[in-house]
C-alpha positions in Angstrom: 69.9 65.1 119.0 73.2 66.5 118.1 71.8 70.2 117.0 69.5 70.4 120.7 73.1 69.4 122.8 74.7 71.9 120.8 72.2 74.6 121.2 72.0 73.5 125.8 75.8 73.3 125.9 75.5 77.3 123.7 72.8 78.5 126.7 74.7 77.6 129.7 78.0 79.2 127.9 76.6 82.5 127.0 74.8 82.7 130.6 77.8 82.1 132.0 79.7 85.2 130.2 76.3 87.1 130.8 77.1 86.6 134.6 80.0 87.1 134.8 79.8 90.7 133.1 77.3 91.3 135.8 79.4 90.5 138.2 81.8 93.0 137.1 79.0 95.7 136.7 78.2 95.1 140.4 81.4 95.0 141.9 82.4 98.2 139.8 85.3 97.0 138.2 83.9 99.1 135.0 86.4 103.0 135.4 84.6 104.7 132.6 81.3 105.7 130.7 82.2 104.1 127.8 82.9 101.2 129.3 79.7 100.6 130.7 77.9 101.0 128.2 80.3 98.7 126.4 79.9 95.8 128.8 75.9 96.4 128.8 75.6 96.0 124.9 77.6 92.6 125.5 75.0 91.9 127.8 72.5 92.5 125.7 73.9 91.2 122.6 74.0 88.1 124.5 70.9 88.3 126.0 70.0 88.1 122.2 71.5 85.7 121.1 70.8 83.3 123.9 66.7 84.2 123.4 67.0 82.8 120.2 68.9 80.1 120.4 66.5 78.9 123.0 63.3 79.7 120.5 64.9 77.9 118.6 66.1 74.7 120.9 62.1 74.9 121.6 61.6 74.4 117.8 63.7 71.5 117.9 62.1 69.8 120.4 58.6 69.9 119.2 59.9 68.6 116.1 61.5 66.0 117.8 59.4 65.1 120.2 
């Protein structure tokens, strides 16, 4: 059960990081195209990581449930 708790916790943390970056973009806190590309890349990478953790969490819940 600890793995499920860990995965759920990580999803929450990653989601917060994504929202921070989206808010930063929305508020115009990006000063250059290079910085914009970096932030968008971070959002993309975090989203991918979150999707993978969600898929793992679903497999764990099916196995345990």
